[in-house]
N, CA, C and O atoms as a GROMACS GRO file, in nm:
protein
  356
    1MET      N    1   0.975   1.932  -1.803
    1MET     CA    2   0.969   2.086  -1.879
    1MET      C    3   1.015   2.106  -1.998
    1MET      O    4   1.137   2.111  -2.015
    2LYS      N    5   0.922   2.120  -2.107
    2LYS     CA    6   0.966   2.153  -2.226
    2LYS      C    7   1.014   2.315  -2.317
    2LYS      O    8   0.993   2.421  -2.259
    3ALA      N    9   1.052   2.314  -2.404
    3ALA     CA   10   1.087   2.447  -2.462
    3ALA      C   11   1.090   2.401  -2.588
    3ALA      O   12   1.127   2.287  -2.613
    4VAL      N   13   1.030   2.531  -2.726
    4VAL     CA   14   1.070   2.549  -2.812
    4VAL      C   15   1.156   2.622  -2.854
    4VAL      O   16   1.157   2.738  -2.813
    5ILE      N   17   1.246   2.581  -2.939
    5ILE     CA   18   1.398   2.638  -3.001
    5ILE      C   19   1.375   2.655  -3.125
    5ILE      O   20   1.359   2.556  -3.197
    6THR      N   21   1.366   2.815  -3.187
    6THR     CA   22   1.330   2.812  -3.313
    6THR      C   23   1.458   2.895  -3.390
    6THR      O   24   1.505   3.006  -3.363
    7VAL      N   25   1.495   2.800  -3.495
    7VAL     CA   26   1.624   2.882  -3.592
    7VAL      C   27   1.578   2.923  -3.687
    7VAL      O   28   1.500   2.856  -3.755
    8VAL      N   29   1.624   3.081  -3.722
    8VAL     CA   30   1.632   3.151  -3.885
    8VAL      C   31   1.756   3.232  -3.932
    8VAL      O   32   1.823   3.310  -3.862
    9GLY      N   33   1.770   3.208  -4.029
    9GLY     CA   34   1.862   3.271  -4.125
    9GLY      C   35   1.864   3.224  -4.209
    9GLY      O   36   1.792   3.127  -4.233
   10ARG      N   37   1.972   3.285  -4.311
   10ARG     CA   38   2.020   3.259  -4.395
   10ARG      C   39   2.064   3.072  -4.469
   10ARG      O   40   2.172   3.116  -4.508
   11ASP      N   41   2.068   2.963  -4.501
   11ASP     CA   42   2.069   2.910  -4.531
   11ASP      C   43   2.277   2.854  -4.524
   11ASP      O   44   2.372   2.909  -4.580
   12THR      N   45   2.275   2.763  -4.457
   12THR     CA   46   2.459   2.713  -4.440
   12THR      C   47   2.472   2.616  -4.380
   12THR      O   48   2.389   2.573  -4.301
   13VAL      N   49   2.594   2.557  -4.410
   13VAL     CA   50   2.617   2.425  -4.388
   13VAL      C   51   2.662   2.409  -4.228
   13VAL      O   52   2.748   2.481  -4.178
   14GLY      N   53   2.606   2.324  -4.170
   14GLY     CA   54   2.610   2.253  -4.020
   14GLY      C   55   2.513   2.339  -3.915
   14GLY      O   56   2.550   2.373  -3.802
   15VAL      N   57   2.400   2.365  -3.966
   15VAL     CA   58   2.331   2.449  -3.872
   15VAL      C   59   2.290   2.371  -3.778
   15VAL      O   60   2.328   2.384  -3.662
   16VAL      N   61   2.192   2.263  -3.825
   16VAL     CA   62   2.136   2.089  -3.725
   16VAL      C   63   2.245   2.119  -3.639
   16VAL      O   64   2.232   2.158  -3.523
   17ALA      N   65   2.402   2.092  -3.722
   17ALA     CA   66   2.440   1.995  -3.604
   17ALA      C   67   2.508   2.100  -3.534
   17ALA      O   68   2.579   2.043  -3.451
   18LYS      N   69   2.525   2.231  -3.524
   18LYS     CA   70   2.543   2.336  -3.432
   18LYS      C   71   2.432   2.349  -3.358
   18LYS      O   72   2.461   2.435  -3.275
   19VAL      N   73   2.327   2.316  -3.340
   19VAL     CA   74   2.227   2.383  -3.267
   19VAL      C   75   2.173   2.191  -3.132
   19VAL      O   76   2.153   2.168  -3.013
   20SER      N   77   2.175   2.138  -3.220
   20SER     CA   78   2.167   1.972  -3.176
   20SER      C   79   2.312   1.967  -3.086
   20SER      O   80   2.290   1.924  -2.973
   21GLY      N   81   2.441   1.997  -3.108
   21GLY     CA   82   2.586   1.957  -3.039
   21GLY      C   83   2.542   2.068  -2.908
   21GLY      O   84   2.574   2.026  -2.797
   22VAL      N   85   2.477   2.195  -2.910
   22VAL     CA   86   2.444   2.270  -2.805
   22VAL      C   87   2.367   2.208  -2.687
   22VAL      O   88   2.396   2.216  -2.568
   23CYS      N   89   2.228   2.123  -2.761
   23CYS     CA   90   2.174   2.042  -2.713
   23CYS      C   91   2.246   1.956  -2.631
   23CYS      O   92   2.229   1.963  -2.510
   24SER      N   93   2.341   1.861  -2.687
   24SER     CA   94   2.396   1.752  -2.610
   24SER      C   95   2.489   1.788  -2.499
   24SER      O   96   2.496   1.729  -2.392
   25GLU      N   97   2.583   1.925  -2.548
   25GLU     CA   98   2.628   1.978  -2.433
   25GLU      C   99   2.572   2.007  -2.315
   25GLU      O  100   2.598   1.969  -2.201
   26LEU      N  101   2.478   2.093  -2.365
   26LEU     CA  102   2.320   2.094  -2.176
   26LEU      C  103   2.298   2.037  -2.120
   26LEU      O  104   2.282   2.050  -1.999
   27ASN      N  105   2.285   1.902  -2.218
   27ASN     CA  106   2.171   1.773  -2.169
   27ASN      C  107   2.025   1.810  -2.206
   27ASN      O  108   1.931   1.799  -2.127
   28ILE      N  109   2.015   1.858  -2.344
   28ILE     CA  110   1.866   1.885  -2.349
   28ILE      C  111   1.878   1.765  -2.422
   28ILE      O  112   1.972   1.701  -2.470
   29ASN      N  113   1.760   1.753  -2.416
   29ASN     CA  114   1.703   1.586  -2.502
   29ASN      C  115   1.600   1.659  -2.620
   29ASN      O  116   1.516   1.739  -2.578
   30ILE      N  117   1.606   1.634  -2.750
   30ILE     CA  118   1.532   1.684  -2.889
   30ILE      C  119   1.426   1.590  -2.897
   30ILE      O  120   1.468   1.474  -2.904
   31GLU      N  121   1.300   1.602  -2.898
   31GLU     CA  122   1.184   1.549  -2.902
   31GLU      C  123   1.130   1.532  -3.050
   31GLU      O  124   1.080   1.439  -3.112
   32ASP      N  125   1.165   1.679  -3.082
   32ASP     CA  126   1.047   1.696  -3.280
   32ASP      C  127   1.124   1.750  -3.310
   32ASP      O  128   1.166   1.842  -3.239
   33VAL      N  129   1.170   1.725  -3.410
   33VAL     CA  130   1.216   1.855  -3.516
   33VAL      C  131   1.160   1.878  -3.623
   33VAL      O  132   1.115   1.773  -3.670
   34THR      N  133   1.136   1.979  -3.694
   34THR     CA  134   1.137   1.999  -3.840
   34THR      C  135   1.152   2.118  -3.885
   34THR      O  136   1.120   2.215  -3.817
   35GLN      N  137   1.206   2.130  -4.017
   35GLN     CA  138   1.281   2.207  -4.100
   35GLN      C  139   1.259   2.231  -4.219
   35GLN      O  140   1.208   2.143  -4.288
   36SER      N  141   1.295   2.373  -4.280
   36SER     CA  142   1.289   2.354  -4.437
   36SER      C  143   1.364   2.521  -4.477
   36SER      O  144   1.411   2.616  -4.414
   37ILE      N  145   1.348   2.495  -4.569
   37ILE     CA  146   1.417   2.599  -4.649
   37ILE      C  147   1.336   2.670  -4.721
   37ILE      O  148   1.275   2.626  -4.818
   38MET      N  149   1.329   2.805  -4.672
   38MET     CA  150   1.214   2.911  -4.789
   38MET      C  151   1.243   3.001  -4.856
   38MET      O  152   1.228   3.109  -4.798
   39GLN      N  153   1.277   3.006  -4.947
   39GLN     CA  154   1.362   3.166  -5.019
   39GLN      C  155   1.515   3.147  -4.932
   39GLN      O  156   1.543   3.238  -4.854
   40GLU      N  157   1.600   3.046  -4.943
   40GLU     CA  158   1.730   3.060  -4.897
   40GLU      C  159   1.713   3.078  -4.736
   40GLU      O  160   1.814   3.062  -4.667
   41MET      N  161   1.592   3.112  -4.675
   41MET     CA  162   1.619   3.111  -4.562
   41MET      C  163   1.598   2.974  -4.463
   41MET      O  164   1.495   2.908  -4.465
   42PHE      N  165   1.686   2.951  -4.398
   42PHE     CA  166   1.676   2.820  -4.352
   42PHE      C  167   1.609   2.855  -4.216
   42PHE      O  168   1.648   2.949  -4.147
   43CYS      N  169   1.476   2.750  -4.173
   43CYS     CA  170   1.370   2.772  -4.066
   43CYS      C  171   1.377   2.621  -4.015
   43CYS      O  172   1.371   2.514  -4.074
   44MET      N  173   1.397   2.669  -3.840
   44MET     CA  174   1.399   2.504  -3.782
   44MET      C  175   1.306   2.542  -3.685
   44MET      O  176   1.314   2.661  -3.652
   45ILE      N  177   1.201   2.457  -3.617
   45ILE     CA  178   1.169   2.442  -3.475
   45ILE      C  179   1.228   2.289  -3.459
   45ILE      O  180   1.258   2.208  -3.547
   46MET      N  181   1.232   2.280  -3.326
   46MET     CA  182   1.240   2.189  -3.236
   46MET      C  183   1.180   2.207  -3.075
   46MET      O  184   1.182   2.299  -2.993
   47LEU      N  185   1.127   2.071  -3.078
   47LEU     CA  186   1.057   2.064  -2.923
   47LEU      C  187   1.168   1.980  -2.868
   47LEU      O  188   1.230   1.896  -2.934
   48VAL      N  189   1.191   2.016  -2.717
   48VAL     CA  190   1.299   2.010  -2.671
   48VAL      C  191   1.261   1.945  -2.552
   48VAL      O  192   1.142   1.974  -2.549
   49ASN      N  193   1.290   1.854  -2.416
   49ASN     CA  194   1.236   1.835  -2.296
   49ASN      C  195   1.394   1.908  -2.235
   49ASN      O  196   1.506   1.889  -2.283
   50LEU      N  197   1.361   1.982  -2.132
   50LEU     CA  198   1.464   2.027  -2.068
   50LEU      C  199   1.488   1.977  -1.891
   50LEU      O  200   1.544   2.037  -1.800
   51GLU      N  201   1.417   1.839  -1.894
   51GLU     CA  202   1.435   1.773  -1.774
   51GLU      C  203   1.551   1.792  -1.675
   51GLU      O  204   1.560   1.840  -1.562
   52LYS      N  205   1.643   1.730  -1.774
   52LYS     CA  206   1.766   1.717  -1.717
   52LYS      C  207   1.884   1.827  -1.789
   52LYS      O  208   1.998   1.802  -1.828
   53CYS      N  209   1.827   1.926  -1.789
   53CYS     CA  210   1.940   2.014  -1.821
   53CYS      C  211   2.048   2.060  -1.779
   53CYS      O  212   2.011   2.171  -1.740
   54ASN      N  213   2.163   2.054  -1.757
   54ASN     CA  214   2.282   2.098  -1.641
   54ASN      C  215   2.314   2.229  -1.621
   54ASN      O  216   2.414   2.263  -1.558
   55VAL      N  217   2.233   2.307  -1.671
   55VAL     CA  218   2.294   2.463  -1.649
   55VAL      C  219   2.147   2.562  -1.604
   55VAL      O  220   2.036   2.509  -1.611
   56SER      N  221   2.157   2.661  -1.574
   56SER     CA  222   2.037   2.774  -1.542
   56SER      C  223   1.982   2.822  -1.682
   56SER      O  224   2.046   2.816  -1.787
   57HIS      N  225   1.865   2.865  -1.668
   57HIS     CA  226   1.814   2.887  -1.737
   57HIS      C  227   1.834   3.011  -1.833
   57HIS      O  228   1.801   3.003  -1.952
   58ASP      N  229   1.891   3.131  -1.776
   58ASP     CA  230   2.000   3.247  -1.812
   58ASP      C  231   2.100   3.165  -1.905
   58ASP      O  232   2.116   3.201  -2.022
   59ALA      N  233   2.160   3.067  -1.859
   59ALA     CA  234   2.302   2.994  -1.905
   59ALA      C  235   2.264   2.949  -2.047
   59ALA      O  236   2.338   2.971  -2.143
   60MET      N  237   2.128   2.875  -2.058
   60MET     CA  238   2.120   2.794  -2.132
   60MET      C  239   2.030   2.914  -2.249
   60MET      O  240   1.985   2.852  -2.346
   61ARG      N  241   2.009   3.013  -2.252
   61ARG     CA  242   1.974   3.112  -2.304
   61ARG      C  243   2.052   3.176  -2.409
   61ARG      O  244   2.043   3.188  -2.531
   62ALA      N  245   2.155   3.222  -2.292
   62ALA     CA  246   2.266   3.298  -2.344
   62ALA      C  247   2.390   3.161  -2.469
   62ALA      O  248   2.440   3.154  -2.581
   63ARG      N  249   2.378   3.096  -2.362
   63ARG     CA  250   2.392   2.922  -2.477
   63ARG      C  251   2.383   2.927  -2.689
   63ARG      O  252   2.444   2.924  -2.796
   64PHE      N  253   2.274   2.936  -2.626
   64PHE     CA  254   2.206   2.919  -2.731
   64PHE      C  255   2.189   3.041  -2.828
   64PHE      O  256   2.145   3.014  -2.940
   65ALA      N  257   2.224   3.200  -2.794
   65ALA     CA  258   2.209   3.297  -2.880
   65ALA      C  259   2.342   3.299  -2.894
   65ALA      O  260   2.365   3.384  -2.980
   66LYS      N  261   2.453   3.248  -2.852
   66LYS     CA  262   2.623   3.239  -2.853
   66LYS      C  263   2.610   3.189  -3.034
   66LYS      O  264   2.637   3.249  -3.139
   67ALA      N  265   2.558   3.053  -3.004
   67ALA     CA  266   2.527   2.946  -3.089
   67ALA      C  267   2.494   3.048  -3.231
   67ALA      O  268   2.584   3.065  -3.313
   68GLY      N  269   2.364   3.112  -3.250
   68GLY     CA  270   2.319   3.180  -3.314
   68GLY      C  271   2.389   3.254  -3.371
   68GLY      O  272   2.395   3.246  -3.494
   69GLU      N  273   2.480   3.368  -3.288
   69GLU     CA  274   2.522   3.484  -3.342
   69GLU      C  275   2.663   3.432  -3.440
   69GLU      O  276   2.707   3.481  -3.544
   70GLU      N  277   2.704   3.331  -3.371
   70GLU     CA  278   2.834   3.228  -3.447
   70GLU      C  279   2.816   3.174  -3.547
   70GLU      O  280   2.914   3.135  -3.610
   71MET      N  281   2.666   3.148  -3.605
   71MET     CA  282   2.604   3.140  -3.776
   71MET      C  283   2.559   3.224  -3.832
   71MET      O  284   2.550   3.224  -3.955
   72GLY      N  285   2.516   3.324  -3.751
   72GLY     CA  286   2.474   3.445  -3.869
   72GLY      C  287   2.364   3.448  -3.821
   72GLY      O  288   2.300   3.527  -3.891
   73MET      N  289   2.277   3.397  -3.716
   73MET     CA  290   2.104   3.323  -3.708
   73MET      C  291   2.050   3.379  -3.622
   73MET      O  292   2.107   3.460  -3.549
   74GLN      N  293   1.935   3.348  -3.616
   74GLN     CA  294   1.866   3.363  -3.506
   74GLN      C  295   1.829   3.287  -3.462
   74GLN      O  296   1.735   3.227  -3.513
   75VAL      N  297   1.906   3.233  -3.293
   75VAL     CA  298   1.780   3.115  -3.199
   75VAL      C  299   1.780   3.164  -3.078
   75VAL      O  300   1.851   3.190  -2.981
   76ASN      N  301   1.693   3.166  -3.113
   76ASN     CA  302   1.529   3.143  -2.953
   76ASN      C  303   1.502   3.022  -2.883
   76ASN      O  304   1.486   2.914  -2.941
   77ILE      N  305   1.496   3.042  -2.744
   77ILE     CA  306   1.406   2.909  -2.685
   77ILE      C  307   1.334   2.960  -2.594
   77ILE      O  308   1.374   3.045  -2.516
   78THR      N  309   1.207   2.907  -2.597
   78THR     CA  310   1.104   2.953  -2.539
   78THR      C  311   1.055   2.875  -2.417
   78THR      O  312   0.985   2.797  -2.481
   79ARG      N  313   1.040   2.839  -2.300
   79ARG     CA  314   1.027   2.727  -2.196
   79ARG      C  315   0.834   2.713  -2.283
   79ARG      O  316   0.766   2.808  -2.319
   80GLN      N  317   0.802   2.586  -2.290
   80GLN     CA  318   0.641   2.591  -2.330
   80GLN      C  319   0.532   2.644  -2.276
   80GLN      O  320   0.425   2.672  -2.329
   81GLU      N  321   0.571   2.657  -2.160
   81GLU     CA  322   0.425   2.745  -2.058
   81GLU      C  323   0.466   2.848  -2.087
   81GLU      O  324   0.404   2.941  -2.034
   82VAL      N  325   0.564   2.883  -2.167
   82VAL     CA  326   0.550   3.053  -2.188
   82VAL      C  327   0.505   3.059  -2.362
   82VAL      O  328   0.445   3.148  -2.423
   83PHE      N  329   0.533   2.994  -2.386
   83PHE     CA  330   0.463   2.965  -2.546
   83PHE      C  331   0.339   2.928  -2.564
   83PHE      O  332   0.279   2.942  -2.671
   84ASP      N  333   0.276   2.865  -2.434
   84ASP     CA  334   0.160   2.870  -2.445
   84ASP      C  335   0.045   2.960  -2.402
   84ASP      O  336  -0.068   2.960  -2.449
   85ALA      N  337   0.097   3.041  -2.300
   85ALA     CA  338   0.046   3.160  -2.250
   85ALA      C  339   0.030   3.263  -2.375
   85ALA      O  340  -0.069   3.318  -2.425
   86MET      N  341   0.165   3.266  -2.404
   86MET     CA  342   0.157   3.358  -2.548
   86MET      C  343   0.052   3.353  -2.641
   86MET      O  344   0.010   3.461  -2.682
   87HIS      N  345  -0.007   3.230  -2.691
   87HIS     CA  346  -0.105   3.164  -2.793
   87HIS      C  347  -0.249   3.183  -2.717
   87HIS      O  348  -0.331   3.238  -2.790
   88ARG      N  349  -0.285   3.158  -2.619
   88ARG     CA  350  -0.398   3.188  -2.518
   88ARG      C  351  -0.405   3.304  -2.478
   88ARG      O  352  -0.456   3.332  -2.369
   89ILE      N  353  -0.354   3.389  -2.557
   89ILE     CA  354  -0.421   3.544  -2.530
   89ILE      C  355  -0.468   3.581  -2.644
   89ILE      O  356  -0.523   3.691  -2.656
   0.00000   0.00000   0.00000
């Protein structure tokens, strides 16, 4: 199963390291990533593979939310089937 992780907030040092660190902790493989800074706002989208994730979906969402709070950024994770369904409507 795949998911999309989005990260948005004021640019700061260590954002990529923090989010990829959470992926590593949870055994989530990063398959693709794009990032940019738009008028001092950091924006990143990651496509990840959840097949070997070692926690429940709720625990995973909570861990990414906590990472976002620690950085003062918004971090969301959406499973690919939910993402696809949202964009078919």
